Residue, then its C-alpha position, 0 to 999 in steps of 0.5 A: m500500500s502507498t504510504t501516502k494513502k496509509s497516512i491519509e487514512g490514518f489522519t484522525r489517528q494522528l490527530g488523536d496521537a498528537l493530542k496525547i503528546g500535547r497533554s503530556l507536555d510539561l512546558d512552563r511559561p517563558g520567564s521573559d515577557i514575550r512580545n512576538i512569535v517567530i516560527a521557522g519551518m519549511g515544507a510541511s512544517g512551514i505550512s503547519a506554522n502558516l495554518v496556526e498563524s491563520l487560525t490564531f489571527g485576531r485572537i492573540p495579542i502579539p504577532i506571529t511571523v512565519c520564517k521560511s528561510y536561512n535568515i530570521p527577522q531583525f526584530v528577534n530578541p530576548h522577548t521573542l518566542f522562537i519555535a524551530c519546527s522540522y519533523t526530521g530535525t535536519t532541515e538545513e534552513t531551519v537549523a541555520a535559523l535556530h543558530k541565529a535565534l540563539l545569537k539573538r538570545a530569543h526564547v527557543i523551543a524546537v519541534a522535531s522527531a530527531g536530528k540536529l534540532l534536538d541535538i542543539c536543544k540538548e546541548y543548550n538545555l532548551f525545551y523541545i517537543q519530540l514527535p514520533a519517528l515514523p516512516e511516512s513523509p513529513r507532509s503526511l504527518l501534519p497533525y503532529n506539527m500543528n498540534a505541537l504548535l497549538y499546545i505551545l501557544y496554549h502553555t504560554n497562555l496565548i490561546g485557550a483550550a478550545f482547540i482540544k475539544e474542537t480537535e476531538n470533534a473533528i476526529e469524530f466528524l471525519d470518521s463518521g463521514e470518511k466514505g463520503i469524503q473519499s467519494e467527493a475527493e475522487l470526483i474532484a480529482k477526475k475534474l482536475k485531470g489535465k487541467l491547471p487548478v486555480i485555487y481561490c479563497d478568502n485571505r483567511l484561508y490562504a494557508m489552506a489553499l497553500r497546503f492544497q497546492q503543495q499536496l497537489n505538487e508533491n503527491a500528484k506531481h501536478l502544478a497549481h496556482i493559488n491567490t486570495f480575495p480580495e487582493m486578486n480583484h486588484n490585479e490578477l482578475a485583469g489577467w483572465n484574458f491571455p494567453e487565450p490557448l491556456m484558458p480552457l485548461l484552467q480549472p478554478v476552485y473555490l475554497y469556503s469556510d463559515h469565517d469568510h468575509e461577507r464582502v469577499e463572498r460577494r466578490m467571489e460570486i461576481c467573479r464566478e461568471i467571469f471565470e466560468k465564461k473563460s474556462n470551466p465550471i468552478i469546483d466549490i469546496i466547502g469546509e464543514g464543522a462547527s469551528l474554523l479549526e474543525q473546518y480546516y481539518y475537514l478541508i485538509h483531509l478532503t484535499d489530501w484525498i484529492s491529491f492522492f486520487l489525482a496522482k492515480e489519474n496522472g498515473v504516478d506514485p504519490d510517495p516519492t518526490e524525486t526532483i526534490l531529492h535530487l536538489k538535496q543531493e546536489l546541495q550536499k555536494i557543495r557544503 
């Protein structure tokens, strides 16, 4: 069995395991006054940070910055909670960022299963959350990273405990609707075959659209484009004219949640006619669940299945990412 398929099937089990890890943490609030948060991570760890940043937007009193680079913001200082997140613990950009955060004397926490990140934490007596060492690719283990980040914010008194119950609700809801989710995903994958998905949503769902794009890239080996409302109305909308031969190959996809701005919903409906006249009928994907977090988990699970079924439609194995592996091997030669 494909490890990707196995991981998607085990999504709710991972959520449950992640809650157990979170409940076992003994994390004290940082001694210094935390005035900002920086989360460093790439790939699946980076998108986990984006999702948590989106989920907490407007709900915590200090800013969160997601860092996907070797460098860190100049403002990092002893009042920064710096979270280095890498499932393998070996991501070179994140390790480099961690070293720079230590020089800035930030309050550092690491999230990893093993590797250099944990070695650094042990050497400097830093707090870390050790994730389970599992054979699946990190992109298939999103619940562990997401919940670790949420628990860090919880233990530092920046968010409440509501996410725990919401995650439990999501597990129950997804398990009860699994058959329908897979059926919908398979139908959507068939519509995406041979097309370039153009994924649009309210800016609040940007991280979700990015996760969908990345899964299409890695699992289905399929290009996709994303943008958000209302920003795209100020620029990209004018580009829906050329190149003319490309237009029939575009497949617009709308992602929705209950937390979309009402004016954005209106904008999306006005643009529906424009997009469908130029390309194909829009595929609507609607988040289900009582809270934004529950809707995120629903959308993550559904779109993960879409990426898996599109891999089947494309006749490719969803597990390997040979071009990314080649890049890493070439980088190793020039250390």
